[in-house]
C-alpha positions in Angstrom: 20.1 1.8 -12.5 23.2 0.2 -12.8 24.0 -1.7 -16.1 24.7 -5.4 -15.4 26.8 -7.3 -17.9 23.9 -9.5 -18.5 21.9 -6.6 -19.7 24.7 -5.6 -21.9 24.7 -9.3 -23.5 21.2 -9.7 -23.7 20.6 -6.6 -25.2 23.1 -7.6 -28.0 21.3 -10.9 -28.4 18.4 -9.0 -28.6 19.5 -6.8 -31.0 21.3 -9.6 -32.9 17.7 -11.2 -33.1 16.0 -8.2 -34.3 18.5 -7.1 -37.0 20.1 -10.6 -37.8 21.3 -10.4 -41.7 22.9 -13.2 -43.6 26.4 -13.2 -43.8 28.6 -12.3 -46.9 31.4 -13.7 -44.8 35.0 -14.7 -46.1 35.1 -17.8 -48.9 34.7 -21.1 -47.3 37.4 -23.7 -47.4 37.1 -26.9 -49.9 34.8 -29.6 -48.6 36.5 -31.5 -45.6 36.0 -35.4 -45.0 35.4 -35.6 -41.2 35.6 -39.2 -41.6 32.0 -39.7 -40.2 28.8 -40.1 -41.8 26.5 -37.7 -43.7 24.0 -36.4 -41.0 20.4 -35.2 -41.7 20.6 -31.9 -39.8 17.5 -29.6 -38.9 18.0 -26.3 -38.5 15.4 -24.2 -36.5 16.1 -20.9 -38.1 19.4 -20.7 -40.0 19.3 -17.5 -41.9 20.2 -15.0 -39.3 23.6 -14.2 -37.6 24.9 -17.4 -36.3 22.5 -19.7 -38.5 24.4 -19.2 -41.8 27.9 -20.2 -40.3 26.8 -23.4 -38.6 24.9 -24.5 -42.0 28.3 -23.6 -44.4 30.3 -25.7 -41.6 27.5 -28.5 -41.7 27.5 -28.4 -45.5 31.6 -28.0 -45.8 31.8 -31.6 -43.9 29.4 -33.1 -46.2 26.0 -33.1 -44.4 22.7 -32.4 -45.9 20.7 -29.7 -44.0 16.8 -28.6 -44.1 16.2 -25.3 -42.7 12.7 -24.3 -40.8 11.7 -20.7 -40.6 9.3 -18.4 -41.5 10.9 -17.3 -45.0 11.0 -13.6 -44.0 14.8 -13.3 -43.2 17.3 -13.6 -46.1 14.9 -16.3 -47.6 17.3 -16.2 -50.8 20.5 -17.0 -48.7 20.2 -21.0 -49.2 18.4 -21.7 -52.5 19.6 -24.5 -52.8 18.4 -26.2 -49.4 15.0 -27.5 -48.5 13.4 -24.8 -46.4 10.6 -25.4 -44.6 8.1 -22.5 -43.5 6.3 -22.2 -40.4 6.4 -20.6 -36.9 7.4 -21.4 -33.7 4.5 -20.4 -32.3 1.8 -22.9 -33.4 3.3 -23.2 -36.7 5.0 -26.4 -36.5 3.2 -28.9 -38.8 5.0 -28.7 -41.9 7.9 -30.7 -39.4 5.0 -33.5 -38.8 5.8 -37.0 -40.7 9.8 -35.8 -41.1 12.8 -37.7 -39.4 15.9 -36.3 -38.9 19.4 -37.3 -37.3 20.1 -34.0 -35.1 18.5 -31.0 -34.5 20.2 -27.1 -34.0 18.1 -24.9 -32.8 19.1 -21.4 -32.6 16.0 -19.4 -32.9 14.3 -20.5 -29.4 13.7 -17.8 -27.3 10.3 -18.2 -25.6 10.2 -21.6 -23.5 6.8 -22.7 -24.7 7.9 -22.4 -28.4 11.1 -24.5 -27.5 9.0 -26.9 -25.5 6.5 -27.4 -28.3 9.4 -27.9 -30.9 11.2 -30.5 -28.9 8.4 -32.5 -27.8 7.3 -32.5 -31.2 11.1 -33.6 -32.7 11.7 -36.1 -30.0 10.6 -39.2 -31.4 12.0 -37.7 -34.7 15.8 -36.7 -34.1 18.5 -38.4 -31.7 19.8 -35.3 -30.4 19.1 -31.6 -30.0 21.4 -29.1 -29.6 20.0 -25.7 -28.1 21.5 -22.7 -28.5 21.5 -20.5 -25.4 23.4 -17.6 -23.4 25.6 -16.9 -20.7 22.9 -14.2 -19.9 21.0 -17.4 -17.8 23.7 -16.8 -15.1 21.8 -15.1 -12.2 25.3 -13.4 -11.3 28.2 -12.0 -12.9 30.2 -11.0 -9.6 32.6 -14.5 -9.3 33.6 -16.7 -11.8 31.2 -18.7 -14.0 31.0 -22.2 -14.5 28.2 -24.4 -16.1 26.7 -25.5 -12.5 26.5 -21.9 -11.4 23.3 -20.4 -10.1 20.6 -19.2 -13.0 18.4 -16.4 -13.3 14.9 -17.0 -12.7 11.6 -15.0 -13.3 8.3 -15.1 -10.9 5.8 -15.8 -13.3 6.9 -18.4 -15.7 3.9 -17.9 -18.1 5.6 -14.4 -19.2 6.3 -14.7 -23.1 7.4 -11.4 -23.9 11.1 -11.2 -24.2 12.6 -7.8 -22.7 16.1 -7.3 -21.4 14.8 -7.9 -18.2 13.3 -11.5 -19.0 15.7 -12.7 -21.6 18.1 -14.7 -19.3 15.4 -16.2 -16.9 13.3 -17.2 -20.2 16.9 -19.1 -21.9 17.1 -21.0 -19.1 13.4 -22.1 -18.9 14.2 -22.8 -22.3 17.2 -25.1 -21.8 14.9 -27.1 -19.3 12.0 -27.7 -21.6 14.6 -29.3 -23.9 16.2 -31.3 -21.4 13.0 -32.8 -19.9 11.3 -33.5 -23.6 14.7 -34.8 -25.1 16.8 -36.1 -22.0 19.6 -35.3 -20.6 21.8 -37.8 -23.1 20.6 -36.6 -26.0 20.6 -32.5 -25.4 23.5 -30.0 -25.9 23.1 -26.6 -24.3 25.6 -24.3 -25.8 26.1 -20.7 -23.2 28.0 -18.4 -25.6 29.3 -14.8 -24.5 29.6 -12.5 -26.8 29.3 -13.8 -30.5 31.3 -11.8 -33.0 32.7 -12.0 -36.5 31.9 -11.5 -40.0 28.2 -10.9 -39.9 27.2 -8.9 -36.9 25.0 -6.7 -36.7 25.2 -5.6 -33.5 28.5 -3.8 -33.9 29.5 -4.6 -30.3 33.0 -6.1 -31.2 33.0 -4.6 -34.5 33.2 -1.1 -33.1 36.6 -1.4 -32.0 38.9 -1.9 -35.0 36.2 0.0 -37.0 36.9 2.8 -34.9 40.5 2.1 -34.8 40.8 3.0 -38.1 39.4 6.5 -37.9 42.5 7.4 -35.7 42.9 10.2 -33.5 42.4 10.6 -29.7 40.6 7.4 -28.8 38.8 6.8 -25.5 39.6 3.2 -23.3 37.8 2.7 -20.4 39.4 1.5 -17.5 43.0 -0.3 -17.7 44.7 -2.1 -20.2 45.0 -5.1 -18.4 41.1 -5.5 -17.9 39.7 -8.7 -19.4 37.2 -9.2 -21.9 36.0 -12.2 -23.3 34.2 -13.0 -26.7 33.5 -16.2 -29.1 34.4 -16.3 -32.9 30.9 -17.0 -34.9 32.9 -19.4 -36.6 34.7 -21.0 -33.8 31.0 -21.3 -32.3 29.7 -22.8 -35.9 32.7 -25.1 -36.2 32.1 -26.4 -32.2 28.2 -26.5 -32.8 28.7 -28.9 -35.7 31.4 -31.1 -33.5 28.8 -31.3 -31.2 26.3 -32.8 -33.3 28.9 -35.3 -35.0 29.5 -36.8 -32.1 26.3 -36.6 -29.9 28.4 -34.4 -27.4 25.6 -34.4 -24.5 25.9 -31.6 -21.7 25.8 -28.2 -21.6 29.1 -25.8 -22.1 30.2 -22.1 -22.0 31.8 -20.8 -25.2 33.9 -18.1 -24.7 37.8 -17.3 -25.2 39.7 -18.6 -22.3 39.2 -16.9 -19.1 41.7 -14.2 -18.4 43.3 -14.8 -21.5 43.1 -11.5 -23.3 42.9 -7.8 -21.9 41.5 -4.4 -23.6 45.4 -3.4 -23.9 45.6 -6.4 -26.3 42.7 -5.2 -27.9 44.2 -2.0 -28.8 47.2 -3.3 -30.0 45.2 -6.1 -32.1 43.2 -3.1 -33.6 46.0 -0.8 -34.5 48.0 -3.8 -36.1 45.2 -5.0 -38.6 44.2 -1.3 -39.5 47.9 -0.1 -39.7 46.6 3.2 -37.7 47.7 4.6 -34.8 45.4 6.1 -32.0 46.3 8.4 -29.1 44.7 5.9 -26.7 43.4 8.1 -23.8 42.2 5.7 -20.6 39.5 6.6 -18.6 38.3 5.3 -15.2 35.3 2.9 -14.6 33.1 5.5 -12.9 33.7 7.9 -16.3 32.8 5.2 -18.6 29.9 3.6 -16.9 28.3 7.4 -16.8 29.4 7.4 -20.4 27.4 4.3 -20.9 24.3 5.4 -19.1 23.8 8.7 -20.8 25.1 7.6 -24.7 23.0 7.4 -27.3 23.9 3.5 -28.5 22.8 2.8 -24.6 21.4 -0.2 -25.7 25.2 -1.9 -26.6 27.1 0.5 -23.8 29.7 3.2 -25.0 32.3 0.6 -24.8 31.0 -2.6 -25.8 32.1 -5.7 -24.6 34.0 -4.1 -21.6 32.8 -4.3 -18.0 34.4 -2.7 -14.8 36.3 -4.7 -13.1 37.1 -2.6 -9.5 34.8 -0.6 -7.4 31.2 -0.6 -6.6 30.1 -1.5 -9.9 32.6 -4.1 -10.6 31.6 -7.2 -12.4 34.9 -9.2 -12.7 33.5 -12.5 -13.3 34.7 -14.7 -16.1 33.4 -17.2 -18.2 35.1 -20.9 -17.6 35.0 -22.5 -20.6 37.2 -25.3 -20.2 34.6 -28.3 -21.1 34.1 -26.9 -24.1 37.8 -26.7 -25.3 38.2 -30.1 -23.7 35.4 -31.6 -26.1 37.0 -30.0 -28.6 36.3 -26.4 -29.1 39.0 -24.3 -30.5 39.3 -20.3 -30.3 41.4 -18.3 -33.0 43.1 -15.7 -32.0 41.3 -12.3 -31.4 43.1 -10.4 -33.9 42.2 -12.7 -36.5 38.3 -12.0 -35.9 39.2 -8.2 -36.0 41.0 -8.7 -39.3 38.0 -10.6 -40.8 35.8 -8.5 -39.5 37.5 -5.5 -41.4 37.2 -7.4 -44.5 33.6 -8.0 -44.4 32.5 -4.6 -43.1 34.5 -3.3 -46.5 31.9 -5.2 -48.4 28.9 -3.4 -46.7 27.2 -0.6 -48.0 27.6 2.9 -47.0 24.3 3.2 -46.0 25.2 0.0 -43.6 28.6 1.3 -42.3 27.6 5.1 -41.6 26.3 4.2 -38.4 27.5 1.8 -36.3 25.0 0.0 -33.6 27.2 0.0 -30.6 30.2 2.4 -29.2 30.1 6.1 -29.1 28.6 8.2 -31.9 31.7 10.5 -33.5 30.1 13.9 -31.4 29.7 12.3 -28.3 33.4 11.0 -28.0 34.2 14.1 -28.6 32.1 15.6 -26.2 33.6 12.9 -23.9 37.2 13.3 -24.8 36.8 17.6 -24.1 35.4 16.6 -20.8 38.1 14.2 -19.6 40.6 16.2 -20.1 39.0 19.3 -18.4 38.6 16.9 -15.5 42.3 15.8 -15.9 43.4 19.4 -15.7 
């Protein structure tokens, strides 16, 4: 069965949820004076991958943050913040009798859980921001805008989150928030691959880390193939912008469409690692076969890349112009790669010795030999 772009993004999102970890990251800049009043922000989650970046940015801008989570993941990450322990599944009692200005929900995957929290919080907050995903879209064969058709599921009572159900369930979560809060009080963010310091999926990380090893390195497709990501810090900054400004609506969040290529990724990875690689560009069919048989099947042999020609082509670009018009900024991808390597260097060997995505060294060597033999 062909692996779709949504499947790969879903697998990465599920992996991020399962492997979430507090990010050491880089030191935060000094407290910013935004000129807006301090907000009381409730974050549902907050200690995984994207949450800490949002929390730190909110604190940097002078806002107050309360966390709600089960207290199981990185529960010492923010010792100075109030953490209400509870569970999205029938464990919201700790939120009773409290009020906040806004809520950031970055831990909602099951529609019933999200509806329960939105219904409870609707009279207690003025604005609800829900972190969704581009996996909600039904197809990646043409460019994707916020009003593109969404994925559906035959049985909307299903609560098991899998690669097959993830996108449709997220779409139902969006619907639940909007119905309980009203469209004028709801923001939905749909990110593509979220990358940067703290990412445990290693999807984008694999490229600069592998480049640093040097030698012969496989690259899929052609240098002009387009890819899109979103730096977790840019995503966190835009999230706080939206809650500060009560920016309602649905926004795709990604780097500009057709604004970055695999060839540029190669150049950036070589620049930030000061390492030259002998790049071997393999065709789409070879790359797809390598991904289907890769030991890193969940994230693909060539993470964040998708074929743009042939029968398995997924040439769609996520149109994120609306988010940029609303204030989202994208830092250069080279900066993301550079900061990833800085963060990577702080991790213990048991973490860095086995990447969660990309080509294992022995499998890559096998593929290189196979490709060379094929080329004669």
